[in-house]
N, C-alpha and C positions, 0 to 999 in steps of 0.2 A: 145372244150375240156377245162376243168378247168385248170386255171393257179394259182398255189399256190404262193402267194406274201409274202414279208417280213412283219414283224410287228415292226414298229418303231414309237415311241412317241405316243403309245396308239391307233394305227390304221394300217390297212393294206395299203401297198404301194408297187408300183413297183420300186420306187426311180429311179435310173439310169440304171437299169438292162435291158439288151436286150437278153442275152443268157439264154437258158433253158436246163433242163435235164428231161428225162422221169421218171415218177413214175408208176411202174407196179403193177398189182394185181398178186402176186406170184402164186396164185391158178389157174389162167387162162393163165398167161403169157401175158395178154393184157395190153397195156398202158392205164392207167385210168386218168392220169393228167400230167401236166408239172409243174416243179418248177423253179422259177427264180434263176439264179446264179448271186450272187452279184459281182460287180466290187469294186475296192478299194474305189471309191467315195461313194458307199453305206455304206461301213464300216465306212468311215469318218462321214457320216451323223448320223449313229447309235451312234457312240462314242460321237459326239458333243451333241446329244440329251441326252445321258446318263450322260455326264459331267455336263450339265446344271441341270439335275434332281438331281444329287448328292449334289449340293449346299444346297438344302432344305431337301432332304431325310436323309443325314448324320446328320442333326441337329434335325430330328424328335425324338420324345420320344420313349423309349422302349415300352411304352404302345401302342403308335400308330402303331409301326411296328408289334408287336405281335397280335394286334387286326386284322390287315390285314391278317396275317398268319392263325389265327384261322378261319376267314371267308373263306380263300382259302382252308383250310383243309376240311371244310364242303362242299364246292363246288366239291372238288375231290370225296368225298363220294357220293354226289348226282348224279354226272355225270359219275360214274365209268363204268357203262355198255356201255354208248355211247362212252367214250374214249377208252375202251378196244376193241370195234368193229372197231373203226378207226385204232388202232394199228394193229389189225389182218389183216385188208384189205390191208395195205401197207407192213407190215413185213412178214405176212404169218403164224405167230404163232397162236395156237388155242386161242379162246377168254378167256377161263379160265386161261391160262398162261399169257395172257395180263393183266387180272385182278390182277394176282399175282404180276406182276411188278409194277402196280399202287399202290398196298398196300405197297410194300416195299419202294417205293418212298415217299408215304404219311407218313411213319414212320419218315423220315427225316424232313418233314414239322412239325410233332408233336414235334420233338426234338427242332426245331427252335422256336416253340411257347414258349418254356421255356428258350429262349436264355439269358434272364436276369441273370439267375443263372450262366451260363457259362461265362458271361462277367464281373462278379464281380471282381474288382481289389483287391489289398492288402493294408494294412495300418500297419505301424510300428511306435509306439509312443515313443518319447524321445530317438531317436537313438544317439543323442548327447544332450548336455544341451540346452533345449528349441528348439530342432530340431526334426521334424517329417518327415517321408517318406511315400508316397503313390504311387500306380501305377494304371493305367487304360489302356484300349485298345480302339483304334480308327480304323474306316474303312480305306481301302486303296484308294478307289475312284471308277473308272470304272474297272470292272473285266469281264473276258470273259470265256465262256465254249465252247469247241469243243468236240462233243460227237458222239458216234458210232450208227450204225443202229440197233444193236441187242436189245437195251433197250431204245426206244425213249422217254419214260416217266421216268423210274427209274433213269437212269444215270444222265440226267440233274437235276433231283430232288435231287441228292446227292450233287449238287453244289449250284443252285440258291437260295433255301430257306435260307441256312446259310449265303450266301453272302448278300442277301437282309436284313435278320434279323439283321446282324451286321452293317448295314448302308451303304453298297455299292450299286452301280447300276450295272446292268448285261446286257451283250450282248451274246446271245446264237447262235452258229453256229451248228445246228444239222446236221445229215446225210441227204444228198439229196435223199437217197433211200426211206426214210419214214418220210417226213417233216411235215405232217399235225398235228401230235400230239402236236408239239411245239407251233403252232399257236393256237390250242385249249387251251393249258395251258395259253397262253398269255391272251386269252379272259377271262378265269377264274380269273386270277390275276386282270384284269380290273374290273370285276364284284365284286371282293372282296374289291375293294377300293384302290388298289395300284395306286399311282400317275403315270400319263403318263411319259414315258421315263425311269422309274426305271427298267423295264424288256423289252428287245427288242430281236427280232429274225431276224437274217440275214441268209438266205439260201445261199448255194454256194458250191464250190469245192475248189481246192487248191489255187485259186486266193484269195478267201475270207480268207482262213486259213492264208496265208502268210501276208495278209493285217492286220489281227489281231495280228499275232506274231510280226510284225514290228511297229505297231502303237504306237507312243509316248504317246497317251492319255489313253492307257490301262495299268493298274498297275500289273495285274496278269492274268495268263491263267491256266485253268484247262483242262486236256485232258484225254480221255480214248480211247484206240484203239490198234493197233498192235505195237509191240516193235520197229520195224524200224521207224515208224512214231513218236512214243513217243520220241525216241532219237532225231529225227529231230526237233520236237517241243521244247524239252528241250534245245537243243543247240541254236536254233535260237532265242527263246524267252528270254533266260537268257542273250544272247549276246546283246539283246535290253534292258537289265536292268530290266526284269520282274521277279516276283515270278512265279514259275511253279510247278504245280502238273501234272505229266505225268505217267499215268498207262498204261502198255503195255500188251503183250500177255501172254499166259499160255499154259501149257501142264500138266494138273492136274492128279495126280495119286491117286488111292484108293487101299489100301493094304487090302487083305482079308486073315486072319490067319485061320489055320485049326480049331480053336475052335469057329469060328464065326457061327452064324445061316445063312446057305447059302441061304435059301429062303428069309430071311430078307435082307441080303446083296445084292443079285441079284435083288430083287425088287427095291431097292434104286439105285443101279448102273444103272439099265435100265432107270429109270426116269432121273437120272443125266446125262446120256450119250445122250439120245434121246429126252428129253424134249426140246421144242423150236428148234427142228431139230439140236441139238448140238451147236446152235449158242449163246453160253454163255461163257463169260470169266471164269466162275467158273464151267463149265461143266466138268464131268469126262470123259477123253478120253483114259486113260490107267488104266486098272485093273491089279494089281500086285497080282498074286495068289501064296501064300506061301505053299510049300510042298504039303501035301495031300489034300489041299483045291482045287487044280487046276481042276481036272477032274470033280468033282461035281459042282463046280462053273460054268464052261463052259456049262455043261449040263443044268443047270437051266437058265443061261443067254440066251442060244439058244431058249429055250421054250418061255421065256418072250419077247425076241426080235421079235419072229414070231407072238406074240399076239398083238403087237403094231398096232393100227389102224391108218393108214396114210390117210389123206384127207384134204379138205379145212378147214382153221382155223375157219370159221363161222359155220361149221357142228358140233353140240354137240357130235356126235359120234366119232369125230376125237380125237386121242391121240396126234398126231403129224402132223403139217402142212408142207408146202413146205419150201425150203430154199429161201433166199430173191431174188436172181437173177439167170439167166441162167448161168452166169459165176461162181457163187457159186456152182451150181449143177455140172458143169463140173469139178470144182476143187475136189469135193468129189469123183466123179467117177474116176478121175485120181489117187487119193490117194489109192482107193481100187485096181485099176489096178496095181499100183506100188507094193503094199503089196503082192498081189498074185504072181507077177513076181519075187519078191525077196525072196519068200519062206514061207510067212505066210500062215496059213490055213484059208480060207474064210469059216467060219462056217455058217454065215447068210449073204447072198449077196443081198444088196439093190439096185444094179445098174439097174436092169431091171424093177423095179416097175413102173407101170402106174396107174393112178387113173381114173376110168371110168367117162367120161364126162369132164375130165380136162386133156386131153392128152397133151396140150401145157403148162401146169403148170410146175413150177420148182420143181417137186417132185423127191425125192430119198428116198429109204427105209432105215431102220436101217441096218447097217452092223456090224457083229461081227467077229473080226480077232483073231485067236489063234496063239500061238507060234511066237509072234512078238519079234523081237530083237532090241537092241538099235542102230544097224547099219542101220536099214530099214528107208526109207523116212517117212513111216506112223507113226513111233515112233518119229522121230526128228522134223517133221514139224507140225505146228499148222493147223489142217485141218479145224476146225470150221464148222463141219457138223456132221451128225448122224453116227459116226464111233467109235466103242469101241474096242480097242486093248487089248489083254491079254498077259502080260509078265509073264513067270513062273520063280520063284526063289525058292531056297531051304530053306532059313532062313529069319527071320525078319531083321537080320543084312544086308543081301543082298538087301532087300527091301529098307531099309533106305539109303544105299549107292547108290542105283539106283536113288532114288529121289534126293539125294544131288548132284549127278553128272549131273543132268539135268540143263540146263541154266536158266530155268524158276523156279519161286518159288512163284506162286500166291496162290493156294489152294491145299490141300491134305486131305486125310481121311484114317482112319483105322477102319476096322470092326473086332471086337474081343470081347470076354467075359472076357478078362484078364485086370484088372486094372494096373498090373505091366507093361504089354506090351504097353498099351495105354500111360501110364505116360512116359515111356522110349521113345516112338515114338515122343510124342509132345515136349520133351526136345531136342532130337537129330536131328530131321528133320529140314532142312534149308528152311523153307517155312513160309510165313507170316500169313496164315489163315489155321487152322487145325480143322478137324472134327473128333470126336470119335463116330462112328456109326451114323454120320451125313455126307452125301455125298457132300453137297454144303454148306460149312460153311461160309455163308455171315453174317458178324457181324450185330448186331442190331445197330440202328442209334446212340446210345449213346456210341458206340465204333467206331473206325475208320477202314476204308477199305483200304487195301494195301498189296501187296505181297513183295517178296524179289527178289534179283538178277535181271534178265532181265524183270521181271514183274512190276518193279517200277523203273523208271528212276529218279534219284535224291532221296530226302528223305522226300517227303511230301505225306502221305496218304490222303484219301478223307473222307469227312463228319465227324461227331462226334467231339470230342475235337480237333483233328488235323485240322479239317476244320475251326473251330473257330479261331484257331491260324493262319491258312494260310490267312484268309480274314481280319485279323486285325493286327495292330502293337502296341507295348507297349510304353507307356510313364511312366517315373518315375519322380516324383516331390519331391524335398527336400525343406522343408518349415521351416522358422524361423520367429517368430514374436518377435523381440528383445525388451527387456525392457531397455537396456543400449546402449551406443554408440558402433557402430560396430567397430571391430578391423581388423587387417590384417591377422589374423591367418586362416589357412585352417581348415574347419570343420573336427573334428575327433570324435571318439567314447568316448572321455574322459568325 
């Protein structure tokens, strides 16, 4: 059986690892490989290598860095299909969905290709007599990323291109559930001309995570995952003196007003709820039906949910693949069980779905729950599966209050034909990313990604301008070239 190794100093290595974890094919349920699980000594090795590489990489020219990133971007385009099929084989999502995440990750690479503009400092002439002031930004050193299973290409790509473009070196700890994409990306970086040691991949579990959080040679940690773990990462890494980006979970709501085109809204809600089997931090898991929109919306959603073709991710006919593990499948089944027991109406029930020829795969069908209330477990908990719950309210005021009362604030959307309602919604709702007739409002790479409340621990969003600031620190230089003898006076603006 294939063993997936670490990538350190430009080559595959088992380093000091002896423990492994299984990597499954979610469509069949079969173990297809094993991945090494790093020990603290492996993290030490990766950080030492990255620290050595930082000495030269941090002094490389912007031209050299961006030239590597331009080449890396072209390789991502050239190998898109191969990489997408690799993601699909370990994650389970359909190949087209995997291509979509590669494209969204590549957008950050493209932003990093223009990093010179984002790194420009400032200059103030003659702030005092014969005194000038200028500022510039420098890289931090070795930085690390700890990333989730649901986007094995996109989420790491929201981190490492900007970190590398700004002169840092990078240690990535991807999810052990779908690790191969990270090694593939490492090979593309090497082919693009990135020096050995600038980008390293260390596979592992909590042992590796804790070693990264505690390591004195790592200056900053970027994390995306569940809120409890985001809080843990933030607390432990900041206690060790590191900068931290910690993005947590979500319970994203989409509000549908009576004036919305219900066919349009339902089509987009179906894709947003069931695409990638609902395993997206920006998935819509709650539809908020306002007033007279409710009955018609549920009717159209039912029809569209039943039309979703569930099958292996590699099958072009599939709209939705399996969830990532058997444990994930059981969690989704339990959530629908709980909703039914607590009084929700199960309009579409995906619990009994089987896929012919893939009976041992981790499949669960789309489920549509109506008459969900805020007291029910299916409303309160992040299911992270293909379950869409409908909450009925009478007014847009109730819809806004419902969203604002939720502890998460990652993404939200409103479907309406009213500019007044949309403007009011986007100003009053306490959520970081908002879509107007757009169900999954993931910002473009030149904006930053991050929610509010329990969806972002601390205050550091990811990629875009905030990413540049996170991976660099500022210096301000005050300069005088005196023509006369220096005095004892303190420089002023006189």
